C-alpha positions in Angstrom: 0.2 -45.6 50.7 -1.4 -42.7 52.2 -0.2 -41.2 55.7 -2.5 -42.9 58.0 -1.5 -46.3 56.9 2.5 -45.4 57.5 4.1 -47.2 59.7 6.8 -44.9 62.4 9.5 -46.5 60.3 8.2 -45.4 56.9 7.4 -42.1 58.4 11.1 -42.0 59.7 12.4 -43.2 56.5 10.7 -40.3 54.6 11.9 -37.6 56.6 15.4 -39.1 56.3 14.8 -39.4 52.5 13.3 -35.6 52.1 16.4 -34.0 54.4 18.9 -35.6 52.1 16.9 -33.9 49.3 16.9 -30.8 50.8 20.7 -30.9 51.8 21.6 -31.6 48.1 19.5 -28.8 46.7 20.8 -26.4 49.2 24.5 -27.5 48.9 26.6 -24.5 49.3 28.7 -22.9 46.4 32.7 -22.9 46.6 32.2 -19.2 48.0 30.0 -20.7 51.0 26.4 -19.1 50.0 23.5 -21.4 49.5 22.4 -20.9 45.9 18.9 -21.0 46.6 18.6 -19.0 49.6 21.6 -17.0 48.9 22.7 -16.9 52.6 25.9 -17.9 53.7 24.7 -20.0 56.5 21.2 -21.4 55.2 18.8 -22.1 57.8 17.0 -24.7 55.2 20.2 -26.9 55.3 20.5 -26.5 59.0 17.0 -27.5 59.8 17.8 -30.6 57.7 20.7 -31.5 59.3 18.8 -31.5 62.3 16.1 -33.5 61.2 18.7 -36.1 60.2 20.8 -36.1 63.1 17.2 -36.4 65.2 16.4 -39.2 63.2 19.6 -41.1 63.7 19.6 -40.6 67.5 16.4 -41.7 67.7 16.7 -44.9 65.8 19.9 -45.6 67.9 18.6 -45.2 71.3 15.6 -47.4 70.2 17.7 -50.0 69.2 20.0 -50.1 72.3 17.3 -50.4 74.9 15.2 -52.9 73.7 14.2 -55.3 76.4 15.5 -59.1 75.9 13.3 -61.6 74.9 13.5 -63.4 78.3 12.5 -60.6 80.1 9.4 -59.7 78.0 8.0 -63.1 78.5 8.9 -63.3 82.5 5.8 -63.5 84.4 7.4 -64.5 87.7 6.2 -62.4 90.7 8.4 -61.2 93.0 8.9 -63.0 96.5 
């Protein structure tokens, strides 16, 4: 599928998969340095962790605040 036809859930899932892939490639060696960036605190791995954290927080926030079925169909007017 091409991007214009992806749902928001599919885009979120692709972001998560890409972030996990990046973290796998930028996993620090035993001396604490990234094998690709060769830095102690890899900015690419930090960005991938931020993407995973944001995707998880948004997903939890959306599912926690969904209205109940009866609220959505309630058409009664006040008073």
